C-alpha positions as a Markdown table, in Angstrom:
| # | Residue | x | y | z |
|---|---|---|---|---|
| 1 | Unk | 86.4 | 231.0 | 136.2 |
| 2 | Unk | 85.2 | 229.9 | 139.6 |
| 3 | Unk | 84.3 | 226.5 | 138.2 |
| 4 | Unk | 87.6 | 226.0 | 136.5 |
| 5 | Unk | 89.4 | 226.5 | 139.8 |
| 6 | Unk | 87.4 | 223.8 | 141.5 |
| 7 | Unk | 88.4 | 221.1 | 139.1 |
| 8 | Unk | 91.2 | 219.7 | 137.0 |
| 9 | Unk | 91.2 | 216.9 | 134.4 |
| 10 | Unk | 92.7 | 214.6 | 137.0 |
| 11 | Unk | 90.1 | 215.7 | 139.6 |
| 12 | Unk | 86.7 | 216.3 | 137.8 |
| 13 | Unk | 83.9 | 218.2 | 139.4 |
| 14 | Unk | 81.6 | 215.1 | 139.5 |
| 15 | Unk | 84.0 | 212.2 | 139.9 |
| 16 | Unk | 81.2 | 209.5 | 139.9 |
| 17 | Unk | 79.1 | 210.9 | 137.0 |
| 18 | Unk | 78.1 | 208.2 | 134.5 |
| 19 | Unk | 75.7 | 209.9 | 132.1 |
| 20 | Unk | 75.9 | 213.3 | 130.5 |
| 21 | Unk | 73.6 | 214.5 | 127.7 |
| 22 | Unk | 73.2 | 217.8 | 126.0 |
| 23 | Unk | 76.9 | 218.8 | 126.2 |
| 24 | Unk | 77.1 | 221.7 | 123.7 |
| 25 | Unk | 80.4 | 222.4 | 121.9 |
| 26 | Unk | 80.6 | 226.2 | 121.6 |
| 27 | Unk | 82.5 | 229.1 | 123.1 |
| 28 | Unk | 81.3 | 228.2 | 126.6 |
| 29 | Unk | 82.1 | 224.5 | 126.1 |
| 30 | Unk | 85.6 | 224.7 | 127.4 |
| 31 | Unk | 84.3 | 225.9 | 130.8 |
| 32 | Unk | 82.1 | 222.8 | 131.1 |
| 33 | Unk | 84.7 | 220.2 | 130.2 |
| 34 | Unk | 85.2 | 219.9 | 134.0 |
| 35 | Unk | 82.0 | 217.8 | 133.8 |
| 36 | Unk | 83.7 | 215.2 | 131.6 |
| 37 | Unk | 84.5 | 212.7 | 134.3 |
| 38 | Unk | 86.5 | 209.5 | 133.3 |
| 39 | Unk | 83.6 | 207.6 | 134.9 |
| 40 | Unk | 81.2 | 208.7 | 132.2 |
| 41 | Unk | 79.7 | 205.8 | 130.2 |
| 42 | Unk | 77.1 | 207.7 | 128.2 |
| 43 | Unk | 77.8 | 211.0 | 126.5 |
| 44 | Unk | 75.6 | 213.2 | 124.3 |
| 45 | Unk | 77.4 | 215.9 | 122.2 |
| 46 | Unk | 75.8 | 218.7 | 120.2 |
| 47 | Unk | 78.0 | 220.9 | 118.1 |
| 48 | Unk | 76.7 | 224.5 | 117.8 |
| 49 | Unk | 75.8 | 225.8 | 114.3 |
| 50 | Unk | 77.8 | 229.0 | 114.8 |
| 51 | Unk | 80.9 | 227.7 | 116.6 |
| 52 | Unk | 84.4 | 228.4 | 115.2 |
| 53 | Unk | 86.3 | 225.4 | 114.0 |
| 54 | Unk | 89.2 | 226.3 | 116.3 |
| 55 | Unk | 86.9 | 226.2 | 119.4 |
| 56 | Unk | 85.6 | 222.8 | 118.3 |
| 57 | Unk | 89.2 | 221.4 | 118.1 |
| 58 | Unk | 90.1 | 222.8 | 121.5 |
| 59 | Unk | 87.0 | 221.3 | 123.2 |
| 60 | Unk | 87.6 | 218.0 | 121.5 |
| 61 | Unk | 91.2 | 217.9 | 122.6 |
| 62 | Unk | 90.1 | 218.5 | 126.2 |
| 63 | Unk | 87.5 | 215.7 | 125.8 |
| 64 | Unk | 89.7 | 213.0 | 124.5 |
| 65 | Unk | 90.2 | 211.3 | 127.8 |
| 66 | Unk | 86.5 | 210.9 | 128.3 |
| 67 | Unk | 85.8 | 209.9 | 124.7 |
| 68 | Unk | 88.2 | 207.1 | 125.0 |
| 69 | Unk | 86.2 | 205.5 | 127.8 |
| 70 | Unk | 82.5 | 206.2 | 127.1 |
| 71 | Unk | 80.5 | 203.2 | 126.0 |
| 72 | Unk | 77.4 | 205.0 | 124.5 |
| 73 | Unk | 77.9 | 208.1 | 122.4 |
| 74 | Unk | 75.5 | 210.3 | 120.5 |
| 75 | Unk | 76.5 | 213.2 | 118.3 |
| 76 | Unk | 74.5 | 216.0 | 116.6 |
| 77 | Unk | 76.5 | 218.5 | 114.5 |
| 78 | Unk | 74.2 | 221.3 | 113.7 |
| 79 | Unk | 76.6 | 222.7 | 111.1 |
| 80 | Unk | 77.5 | 219.4 | 109.4 |
| 81 | Unk | 76.8 | 220.6 | 105.9 |
| 82 | Unk | 79.1 | 223.7 | 106.0 |
| 83 | Unk | 81.6 | 223.7 | 103.1 |
| 84 | Unk | 84.9 | 222.1 | 104.0 |
| 85 | Unk | 83.7 | 221.3 | 107.5 |
| 86 | Unk | 85.7 | 218.4 | 109.0 |
| 87 | Unk | 83.8 | 216.0 | 111.3 |
| 88 | Unk | 84.3 | 217.3 | 114.9 |
| 89 | Unk | 84.2 | 213.8 | 116.3 |
| 90 | Unk | 85.8 | 210.9 | 114.4 |
| 91 | Unk | 83.2 | 208.5 | 115.7 |
| 92 | Unk | 84.5 | 205.6 | 113.4 |
| 93 | Unk | 87.7 | 205.5 | 115.5 |
| 94 | Unk | 86.1 | 204.7 | 118.9 |
| 95 | Unk | 86.1 | 201.0 | 118.5 |
| 96 | Unk | 85.3 | 200.5 | 122.2 |
| 97 | Unk | 81.7 | 201.8 | 121.8 |
| 98 | Unk | 78.7 | 199.6 | 122.5 |
| 99 | Unk | 76.1 | 202.1 | 121.2 |
| 100 | Unk | 76.5 | 205.0 | 118.7 |
| 101 | Unk | 74.0 | 207.5 | 117.4 |
| 102 | Unk | 74.9 | 210.1 | 114.8 |
| 103 | Unk | 71.9 | 212.4 | 114.4 |
| 104 | Unk | 73.2 | 214.7 | 111.7 |
| 105 | Unk | 73.6 | 213.7 | 108.0 |
| 106 | Unk | 76.9 | 212.0 | 107.3 |
| 107 | Unk | 78.7 | 211.0 | 104.1 |
| 108 | Unk | 80.3 | 207.6 | 104.9 |
| 109 | Unk | 83.4 | 206.5 | 103.0 |
| 110 | Unk | 84.2 | 202.9 | 102.5 |
| 111 | Unk | 87.1 | 203.0 | 105.0 |
| 112 | Unk | 84.9 | 204.6 | 107.6 |
| 113 | Unk | 82.2 | 202.0 | 107.1 |
| 114 | Unk | 84.7 | 199.2 | 107.4 |
| 115 | Unk | 86.1 | 200.7 | 110.6 |
| 116 | Unk | 82.6 | 200.9 | 112.1 |
| 117 | Unk | 81.8 | 197.3 | 111.1 |
| 118 | Unk | 85.0 | 196.2 | 113.0 |
| 119 | Unk | 83.8 | 197.5 | 116.4 |
| 120 | Unk | 83.9 | 194.3 | 118.4 |
| 121 | Unk | 81.2 | 195.2 | 121.0 |
| 122 | Unk | 78.8 | 197.5 | 119.0 |
| 123 | Unk | 75.2 | 196.4 | 119.8 |
| 124 | Unk | 73.2 | 199.5 | 118.8 |
| 125 | Unk | 73.8 | 201.8 | 115.9 |
| 126 | Unk | 71.8 | 204.8 | 114.6 |
| 127 | Unk | 72.9 | 206.8 | 111.5 |
| 128 | Unk | 71.5 | 209.6 | 109.4 |
| 129 | Unk | 72.9 | 208.8 | 106.0 |
| 130 | Unk | 73.4 | 211.9 | 103.7 |
| 131 | Unk | 75.4 | 210.0 | 101.2 |
| 132 | Unk | 76.8 | 206.4 | 100.8 |
| 133 | Unk | 79.6 | 205.5 | 98.4 |
| 134 | Unk | 78.3 | 204.9 | 94.9 |
| 135 | Unk | 79.4 | 202.2 | 92.5 |
| 136 | Unk | 81.6 | 204.7 | 90.7 |
| 137 | Unk | 83.5 | 205.1 | 94.0 |
| 138 | Unk | 84.7 | 201.5 | 93.8 |
| 139 | Unk | 84.7 | 198.7 | 96.4 |
| 140 | Unk | 80.9 | 199.0 | 96.9 |
| 141 | Unk | 80.4 | 195.5 | 95.4 |
| 142 | Unk | 82.3 | 193.9 | 98.2 |
| 143 | Unk | 80.5 | 193.1 | 101.4 |
| 144 | Unk | 82.0 | 194.6 | 104.5 |
| 145 | Unk | 82.3 | 191.8 | 107.0 |
| 146 | Unk | 81.6 | 192.8 | 110.5 |
| 147 | Unk | 78.9 | 194.2 | 112.9 |
| 148 | Unk | 79.1 | 190.8 | 114.5 |
| 149 | Unk | 77.4 | 191.9 | 117.8 |
| 150 | Unk | 75.0 | 194.5 | 116.2 |
| 151 | Unk | 71.4 | 193.8 | 117.4 |
| 152 | Unk | 69.6 | 197.2 | 117.0 |
| 153 | Unk | 70.0 | 199.3 | 113.8 |
| 154 | Unk | 68.3 | 202.6 | 112.9 |
| 155 | Unk | 68.9 | 204.3 | 109.6 |
| 156 | Unk | 67.5 | 207.5 | 108.1 |
| 157 | Unk | 68.0 | 209.0 | 104.6 |
| 158 | Unk | 67.3 | 208.3 | 101.0 |
| 159 | Unk | 66.1 | 204.8 | 100.3 |
| 160 | Unk | 68.9 | 204.1 | 97.8 |
| 161 | Unk | 71.6 | 205.0 | 100.4 |
| 162 | Unk | 69.9 | 202.8 | 103.1 |
| 163 | Unk | 69.8 | 199.9 | 100.6 |
| 164 | Unk | 73.5 | 200.4 | 99.8 |
| 165 | Unk | 74.4 | 200.3 | 103.5 |
| 166 | Unk | 72.5 | 197.1 | 104.0 |
| 167 | Unk | 74.0 | 195.5 | 100.9 |
| 168 | Unk | 77.5 | 196.4 | 102.0 |
| 169 | Unk | 77.2 | 195.2 | 105.6 |
| 170 | Unk | 74.6 | 192.5 | 106.0 |
| 171 | Unk | 74.7 | 192.4 | 109.9 |
| 172 | Unk | 74.4 | 188.7 | 110.8 |
| 173 | Unk | 72.6 | 188.8 | 114.1 |
| 174 | Unk | 70.3 | 191.9 | 113.8 |
| 175 | Unk | 67.1 | 191.7 | 115.9 |
| 176 | Unk | 65.6 | 195.1 | 115.3 |
| 177 | Unk | 65.8 | 197.6 | 112.5 |
| 178 | Unk | 64.0 | 201.0 | 112.2 |
| 179 | Unk | 64.2 | 202.8 | 108.9 |
| 180 | Unk | 63.1 | 206.4 | 108.1 |
| 181 | Unk | 63.4 | 206.9 | 104.4 |
| 182 | Unk | 62.4 | 209.1 | 101.4 |
| 183 | Unk | 61.6 | 208.0 | 97.9 |
| 184 | Unk | 61.6 | 210.6 | 95.0 |
| 185 | Unk | 59.5 | 209.5 | 92.1 |
| 186 | Unk | 60.0 | 211.7 | 89.1 |
| 187 | Unk | 58.8 | 209.5 | 86.3 |
| 188 | Unk | 57.3 | 211.1 | 83.2 |
| 189 | Unk | 54.0 | 209.5 | 83.9 |
| 190 | Unk | 52.0 | 208.5 | 87.0 |
| 191 | Unk | 52.5 | 204.8 | 86.2 |
| 192 | Unk | 56.3 | 205.3 | 85.9 |
| 193 | Unk | 56.4 | 207.0 | 89.3 |
| 194 | Unk | 54.4 | 204.2 | 90.9 |
| 195 | Unk | 56.8 | 201.6 | 89.5 |
| 196 | Unk | 59.8 | 203.6 | 90.8 |
| 197 | Unk | 58.4 | 203.7 | 94.3 |
| 198 | Unk | 57.3 | 200.0 | 94.4 |
| 199 | Unk | 60.7 | 198.9 | 93.0 |
| 200 | Unk | 62.6 | 200.9 | 95.5 |
| 201 | Unk | 60.7 | 199.6 | 98.5 |
| 202 | Unk | 60.8 | 196.1 | 97.2 |
| 203 | Unk | 64.6 | 196.3 | 96.9 |
| 204 | Unk | 64.8 | 197.4 | 100.5 |
| 205 | Unk | 62.7 | 194.6 | 101.8 |
| 206 | Unk | 64.7 | 192.1 | 99.7 |
| 207 | Unk | 67.9 | 193.4 | 101.4 |
| 208 | Unk | 66.7 | 193.0 | 105.1 |
| 209 | Unk | 68.4 | 190.3 | 107.1 |
| 210 | Unk | 66.2 | 187.3 | 107.9 |
| 211 | Unk | 67.1 | 187.4 | 111.5 |
| 212 | Unk | 65.0 | 190.5 | 112.3 |
| 213 | Unk | 62.2 | 190.3 | 114.9 |
| 214 | Unk | 61.2 | 193.9 | 115.0 |
| 215 | Unk | 60.8 | 196.0 | 111.9 |
| 216 | Unk | 59.7 | 199.7 | 111.8 |
| 217 | Unk | 59.6 | 201.6 | 108.5 |
| 218 | Unk | 58.4 | 205.2 | 107.9 |
| 219 | Unk | 58.6 | 205.9 | 104.1 |
| 220 | Unk | 57.8 | 209.3 | 102.6 |
| 221 | Unk | 57.0 | 209.1 | 98.9 |
| 222 | Unk | 57.6 | 212.3 | 97.0 |
| 223 | Unk | 55.9 | 212.2 | 93.6 |
| 224 | Unk | 55.9 | 214.7 | 90.7 |
| 225 | Unk | 52.2 | 213.8 | 90.1 |
| 226 | Unk | 49.3 | 214.7 | 92.3 |
| 227 | Unk | 47.5 | 211.4 | 91.7 |
| 228 | Unk | 49.6 | 208.6 | 93.3 |
| 229 | Unk | 48.5 | 205.0 | 94.3 |
| 230 | Unk | 50.6 | 201.9 | 95.0 |
| 231 | Unk | 49.3 | 199.3 | 92.6 |
| 232 | Unk | 50.9 | 196.2 | 94.0 |
| 233 | Unk | 51.3 | 196.5 | 97.8 |
| 234 | Unk | 50.8 | 192.8 | 98.2 |
| 235 | Unk | 54.2 | 192.2 | 96.6 |
| 236 | Unk | 55.9 | 194.3 | 99.4 |
| 237 | Unk | 54.2 | 192.4 | 102.2 |
| 238 | Unk | 54.8 | 189.0 | 100.6 |
| 239 | Unk | 58.5 | 189.7 | 100.9 |
| 240 | Unk | 58.1 | 190.4 | 104.6 |
| 241 | Unk | 56.2 | 187.1 | 105.1 |
| 242 | Unk | 59.6 | 185.4 | 104.7 |
| 243 | Unk | 60.6 | 186.8 | 108.2 |
| 244 | Unk | 59.0 | 184.0 | 110.1 |
| 245 | Unk | 60.3 | 185.2 | 113.5 |
| 246 | Unk | 58.8 | 188.7 | 113.2 |
| 247 | Unk | 57.3 | 190.0 | 116.5 |
| 248 | Unk | 56.7 | 193.7 | 115.6 |
| 249 | Unk | 55.8 | 195.2 | 112.3 |
| 250 | Unk | 55.1 | 198.9 | 112.1 |
| 251 | Unk | 55.0 | 200.5 | 108.7 |
| 252 | Unk | 53.8 | 204.0 | 107.8 |
| 253 | Unk | 53.5 | 205.3 | 104.2 |
| 254 | Unk | 53.6 | 209.1 | 104.0 |
| 255 | Unk | 51.8 | 209.8 | 100.7 |
| 256 | Unk | 48.7 | 211.6 | 99.5 |
| 257 | Unk | 46.6 | 208.5 | 98.8 |
| 258 | Unk | 45.1 | 205.5 | 100.5 |
| 259 | Unk | 46.4 | 202.0 | 100.7 |
| 260 | Unk | 44.1 | 199.1 | 99.8 |
| 261 | Unk | 45.0 | 195.7 | 101.2 |
| 262 | Unk | 42.8 | 192.7 | 100.2 |
| 263 | Unk | 41.5 | 190.5 | 103.0 |
| 264 | Unk | 43.5 | 187.5 | 101.6 |
| 265 | Unk | 46.7 | 189.4 | 102.2 |
| 266 | Unk | 45.8 | 190.3 | 105.7 |
| 267 | Unk | 45.1 | 186.7 | 106.5 |
| 268 | Unk | 48.4 | 185.7 | 105.0 |
| 269 | Unk | 50.2 | 188.1 | 107.3 |
| 270 | Unk | 48.4 | 186.7 | 110.3 |
| 271 | Unk | 49.5 | 183.1 | 109.3 |
| 272 | Unk | 53.1 | 184.1 | 108.5 |
| 273 | Unk | 53.7 | 185.6 | 112.0 |
| 274 | Unk | 51.9 | 183.5 | 114.5 |
| 275 | Unk | 53.9 | 185.0 | 117.4 |
| 276 | Unk | 53.5 | 188.6 | 116.3 |
| 277 | Unk | 52.6 | 191.1 | 119.1 |
| 278 | Unk | 52.2 | 194.3 | 117.0 |
| 279 | Unk | 51.1 | 194.7 | 113.4 |
| 280 | Unk | 50.5 | 198.3 | 112.4 |
| 281 | Unk | 50.1 | 199.5 | 108.8 |
| 282 | Unk | 49.2 | 203.2 | 108.4 |
| 283 | Unk | 49.0 | 205.7 | 105.6 |
| 284 | Unk | 49.5 | 209.4 | 106.5 |
| 285 | Unk | 49.0 | 212.4 | 104.3 |
| 286 | Unk | 52.0 | 214.6 | 104.0 |
| 287 | Unk | 49.7 | 217.5 | 104.9 |
| 288 | Unk | 48.2 | 216.0 | 108.0 |
| 289 | Unk | 49.5 | 214.2 | 111.1 |
| 290 | Unk | 46.3 | 212.1 | 111.3 |
| 291 | Unk | 46.8 | 208.6 | 109.8 |
| 292 | Unk | 44.5 | 206.7 | 107.5 |
| 293 | Unk | 44.6 | 203.0 | 108.6 |
């Protein structure tokens, strides 16, 4: 109560504040909206997992003035999978943003994706994809034109959803892409599971824009079979050799086996990227944090 008497929306507590992270939307959140100065340019929001929907709406209404002026926004809704839960922040409507991070899993509609792609000054985007529109939803065969200023992209989720995102958007000037993905291989045989994994990763690498200079990929392979070994890793890396401007390559396979790369392949990677500064290829067991290189 003391704080609320010291400040008003027209006269914030910290009138020159430019960066605020860890702003939690909960029952106490309304008391701290006095920190939301119109000078803020970077804001980090976290929605409590037990907060009432009415409280969320009230805090968001009190935050609208700030949300309309921030340039860099990060959101983490700890209760995003609750049945019937509406997104507390309609991030696809803030077209003035230069950087956006959505840490919780989201189900993007075609309209929301098109709205994001139309942001004129968006340079950095990080999304955790829970679900992308499927072909049965319609309109997924059409490329969403946009992301004209997007240089840095980070995507997490199932590999098929990440591939769908890239197929639908094709950012034209992308410099850096970081992908954290999962592949589920449930083939009836070990061989079928291996083919599933290799085909999925190959599809991703075929979808990457040729403009990238930095590529980081962490892929976790879940197999129904205890024995699992990529048979043709050279095919995956041959696709990456087409990115002649690559400066950083950092790939980690999370799987319960080793990765064998012939010397001729390693030499071809060296020749394909003469200006490369970092080349890291690692295999980590899902039961250990120590990598096998």
